[in-house]
C-alpha positions in Angstrom: 39.7 162.8 248.4 41.6 166.1 248.3 44.1 164.6 245.8 41.6 163.5 243.2 41.1 165.3 239.9 37.5 165.9 239.0 36.5 165.7 235.3 33.5 167.2 233.6 30.6 167.6 236.0 31.7 164.8 238.3 32.3 167.1 241.3 28.9 168.8 240.9 27.2 165.3 240.5 28.9 164.2 243.8 27.7 167.4 245.6 24.1 166.9 244.2 24.0 163.3 245.4 25.0 164.4 248.9 22.6 167.3 248.9 19.6 165.2 247.7 20.1 162.5 250.3 17.8 162.6 253.3 19.4 164.7 256.1 19.8 161.7 258.5 21.7 159.8 255.8 23.9 162.5 254.3 27.0 161.8 256.4 26.8 158.1 255.7 26.1 158.7 252.0 29.1 161.1 251.7 31.4 158.6 253.5 30.4 155.6 251.4 30.3 157.5 248.1 33.7 159.1 248.8 35.3 155.8 249.7 33.9 154.1 246.5 35.0 157.0 244.3 38.5 157.1 245.8 38.8 153.3 245.4 37.8 153.4 241.8 39.8 156.4 240.8 42.9 155.5 242.8 45.4 157.9 244.5 45.5 161.1 242.6 43.3 159.7 239.9 40.7 161.3 237.8 37.1 161.1 238.8 34.9 160.9 235.7 31.2 161.2 235.5 31.0 157.5 234.8 32.8 156.7 238.0 30.4 158.8 240.0 27.5 157.0 238.3 29.0 153.5 238.9 29.7 154.3 242.5 26.2 155.7 243.0 24.8 152.4 241.8 27.1 150.5 244.1 26.4 152.3 247.4 22.8 153.5 247.0 20.2 151.1 248.3 18.4 149.4 245.3 15.0 151.1 245.8 16.6 154.6 245.6 19.1 154.2 242.7 16.6 155.5 240.2 15.8 158.5 242.3 19.5 159.2 242.8 20.3 159.0 239.1 17.4 161.2 238.3 18.8 163.9 240.5 22.1 164.0 238.7 20.8 163.4 235.2 20.8 167.1 234.3 24.5 167.2 235.1 25.5 164.3 232.9 27.5 165.4 229.8 26.4 162.5 227.6 
């Protein structure tokens, strides 16, 4: 993920999602979210806030999506 360009608050949103995950699941959350973001953005692509939100919805277990989005809501530009 080092070659990705982060737009707006996308990098902060990503960090907040990892930080707000329960400790036992942080490594798995980071791995899955990183893979989903890299897949959507493509090599050297730009990671937008929308991509982070879409990927969060894809990789987060359904019962926890609302909570995850609530954690990053203050960072959303729109």
